ChimeraX commands (.cxc) that place a marker at each C-alpha (Angstrom):
marker #1 position 0.00,0.00,0.00 radius 0.5
marker #1 position 1.41,3.39,-0.99 radius 0.5
marker #1 position 1.19,5.86,1.87 radius 0.5
marker #1 position 2.62,9.37,1.40 radius 0.5
marker #1 position 4.30,11.04,4.36 radius 0.5
marker #1 position 1.19,13.03,5.32 radius 0.5
marker #1 position -0.94,9.89,5.57 radius 0.5
marker #1 position 1.86,8.22,7.51 radius 0.5
marker #1 position 1.93,11.16,9.92 radius 0.5
marker #1 position -1.78,10.74,10.59 radius 0.5
marker #1 position -1.46,6.98,11.00 radius 0.5
marker #1 position 1.40,7.49,13.46 radius 0.5
marker #1 position -0.43,10.09,15.54 radius 0.5
marker #1 position -3.78,8.32,15.57 radius 0.5
marker #1 position -2.64,4.73,16.05 radius 0.5
marker #1 position 0.18,5.27,18.54 radius 0.5
marker #1 position -1.26,4.36,21.98 radius 0.5
marker #1 position 0.22,7.40,23.75 radius 0.5
marker #1 position -0.11,11.14,23.12 radius 0.5
marker #1 position 2.45,12.60,20.75 radius 0.5
marker #1 position 3.27,16.30,20.61 radius 0.5
marker #1 position 1.22,16.93,17.46 radius 0.5
marker #1 position 1.16,16.34,13.75 radius 0.5
marker #1 position 1.71,18.36,10.60 radius 0.5
marker #1 position 0.13,17.41,7.31 radius 0.5
marker #1 position 1.06,19.03,4.02 radius 0.5
marker #1 position -1.30,18.38,1.10 radius 0.5
marker #1 position -2.44,15.07,2.48 radius 0.5
marker #1 position -5.47,12.88,2.75 radius 0.5
marker #1 position -7.06,10.64,5.38 radius 0.5
marker #1 position -5.88,7.05,4.90 radius 0.5
marker #1 position -8.80,5.65,6.95 radius 0.5
marker #1 position -12.56,5.43,6.95 radius 0.5
marker #1 position -14.68,6.17,10.02 radius 0.5
marker #1 position -14.83,2.52,11.12 radius 0.5
marker #1 position -11.30,2.85,12.56 radius 0.5
marker #1 position -12.14,5.74,14.92 radius 0.5
marker #1 position -13.02,3.38,17.78 radius 0.5
marker #1 position -9.40,2.12,17.71 radius 0.5
marker #1 position -7.98,5.56,18.58 radius 0.5
marker #1 position -7.05,5.80,22.25 radius 0.5
marker #1 position -8.01,8.89,24.23 radius 0.5
marker #1 position -4.32,9.80,24.46 radius 0.5
marker #1 position -3.92,9.47,20.69 radius 0.5
marker #1 position -6.74,12.02,20.21 radius 0.5
marker #1 position -4.99,14.72,22.27 radius 0.5
marker #1 position -2.32,15.99,19.84 radius 0.5
marker #1 position -3.33,18.92,17.65 radius 0.5
marker #1 position -3.05,18.53,13.90 radius 0.5
marker #1 position -2.05,21.42,11.62 radius 0.5
marker #1 position -3.10,20.73,8.04 radius 0.5
marker #1 position -1.71,22.85,5.20 radius 0.5
marker #1 position -2.98,22.26,1.70 radius 0.5
marker #1 position -2.44,24.19,-1.51 radius 0.5
marker #1 position -5.57,25.04,-3.45 radius 0.5
marker #1 position -3.82,24.38,-6.78 radius 0.5
marker #1 position -2.48,20.93,-5.85 radius 0.5
marker #1 position -3.18,18.60,-8.79 radius 0.5
marker #1 position -1.87,15.45,-7.08 radius 0.5
marker #1 position -3.91,15.54,-3.86 radius 0.5
marker #1 position -6.94,17.73,-4.43 radius 0.5
marker #1 position -7.79,20.46,-1.93 radius 0.5
marker #1 position -11.13,18.72,-1.33 radius 0.5
marker #1 position -9.23,15.76,0.12 radius 0.5
marker #1 position -7.77,18.08,2.73 radius 0.5
marker #1 position -11.18,19.61,3.44 radius 0.5
marker #1 position -12.62,16.13,4.01 radius 0.5
marker #1 position -10.13,15.57,6.81 radius 0.5
marker #1 position -11.66,18.14,9.15 radius 0.5
marker #1 position -15.01,16.40,9.72 radius 0.5
marker #1 position -13.24,13.06,10.10 radius 0.5
marker #1 position -10.84,14.37,12.75 radius 0.5
marker #1 position -13.61,16.28,14.53 radius 0.5
marker #1 position -15.74,13.14,14.59 radius 0.5
marker #1 position -12.76,11.37,16.17 radius 0.5
marker #1 position -12.64,14.06,18.87 radius 0.5
marker #1 position -9.46,15.73,17.69 radius 0.5
marker #1 position -8.42,19.32,17.08 radius 0.5
marker #1 position -7.39,20.19,13.55 radius 0.5
marker #1 position -6.66,23.48,11.85 radius 0.5
marker #1 position -6.74,23.65,8.03 radius 0.5
marker #1 position -4.60,26.31,6.37 radius 0.5
marker #1 position -4.55,27.15,2.66 radius 0.5
marker link #1:1,2 radius 0.2
marker link #1:2,3 radius 0.2
marker link #1:3,4 radius 0.2
marker link #1:4,5 radius 0.2
marker link #1:5,6 radius 0.2
marker link #1:6,7 radius 0.2
marker link #1:7,8 radius 0.2
marker link #1:8,9 radius 0.2
marker link #1:9,10 radius 0.2
marker link #1:10,11 radius 0.2
marker link #1:11,12 radius 0.2
marker link #1:12,13 radius 0.2
marker link #1:13,14 radius 0.2
marker link #1:14,15 radius 0.2
marker link #1:15,16 radius 0.2
marker link #1:16,17 radius 0.2
marker link #1:17,18 radius 0.2
marker link #1:18,19 radius 0.2
marker link #1:19,20 radius 0.2
marker link #1:20,21 radius 0.2
marker link #1:21,22 radius 0.2
marker link #1:22,23 radius 0.2
marker link #1:23,24 radius 0.2
marker link #1:24,25 radius 0.2
marker link #1:25,26 radius 0.2
marker link #1:26,27 radius 0.2
marker link #1:27,28 radius 0.2
marker link #1:28,29 radius 0.2
marker link #1:29,30 radius 0.2
marker link #1:30,31 radius 0.2
marker link #1:31,32 radius 0.2
marker link #1:32,33 radius 0.2
marker link #1:33,34 radius 0.2
marker link #1:34,35 radius 0.2
marker link #1:35,36 radius 0.2
marker link #1:36,37 radius 0.2
marker link #1:37,38 radius 0.2
marker link #1:38,39 radius 0.2
marker link #1:39,40 radius 0.2
marker link #1:40,41 radius 0.2
marker link #1:41,42 radius 0.2
marker link #1:42,43 radius 0.2
marker link #1:43,44 radius 0.2
marker link #1:44,45 radius 0.2
marker link #1:45,46 radius 0.2
marker link #1:46,47 radius 0.2
marker link #1:47,48 radius 0.2
marker link #1:48,49 radius 0.2
marker link #1:49,50 radius 0.2
marker link #1:50,51 radius 0.2
marker link #1:51,52 radius 0.2
marker link #1:52,53 radius 0.2
marker link #1:53,54 radius 0.2
marker link #1:54,55 radius 0.2
marker link #1:55,56 radius 0.2
marker link #1:56,57 radius 0.2
marker link #1:57,58 radius 0.2
marker link #1:58,59 radius 0.2
marker link #1:59,60 radius 0.2
marker link #1:60,61 radius 0.2
marker link #1:61,62 radius 0.2
marker link #1:62,63 radius 0.2
marker link #1:63,64 radius 0.2
marker link #1:64,65 radius 0.2
marker link #1:65,66 radius 0.2
marker link #1:66,67 radius 0.2
marker link #1:67,68 radius 0.2
marker link #1:68,69 radius 0.2
marker link #1:69,70 radius 0.2
marker link #1:70,71 radius 0.2
marker link #1:71,72 radius 0.2
marker link #1:72,73 radius 0.2
marker link #1:73,74 radius 0.2
marker link #1:74,75 radius 0.2
marker link #1:75,76 radius 0.2
marker link #1:76,77 radius 0.2
marker link #1:77,78 radius 0.2
marker link #1:78,79 radius 0.2
marker link #1:79,80 radius 0.2
marker link #1:80,81 radius 0.2
marker link #1:81,82 radius 0.2
marker link #1:82,83 radius 0.2
view
């Protein structure tokens, strides 16, 4: 499975059983669907996520970044999306 660094960052933050300091995503996408949310520990939900995404990105569309916010909010996390 191909997983760019942004998706790997999210997987690391969300699936590590302890709280990390935070995560930074640059033009990324969510590598999960909502069925995995119940596997996130309460500590794993604590780190803030800063998500930067270019609006002219042709590889990972801006809409993929926008879709991350509801997912992370549903998981109980804090995420800030920057263009």
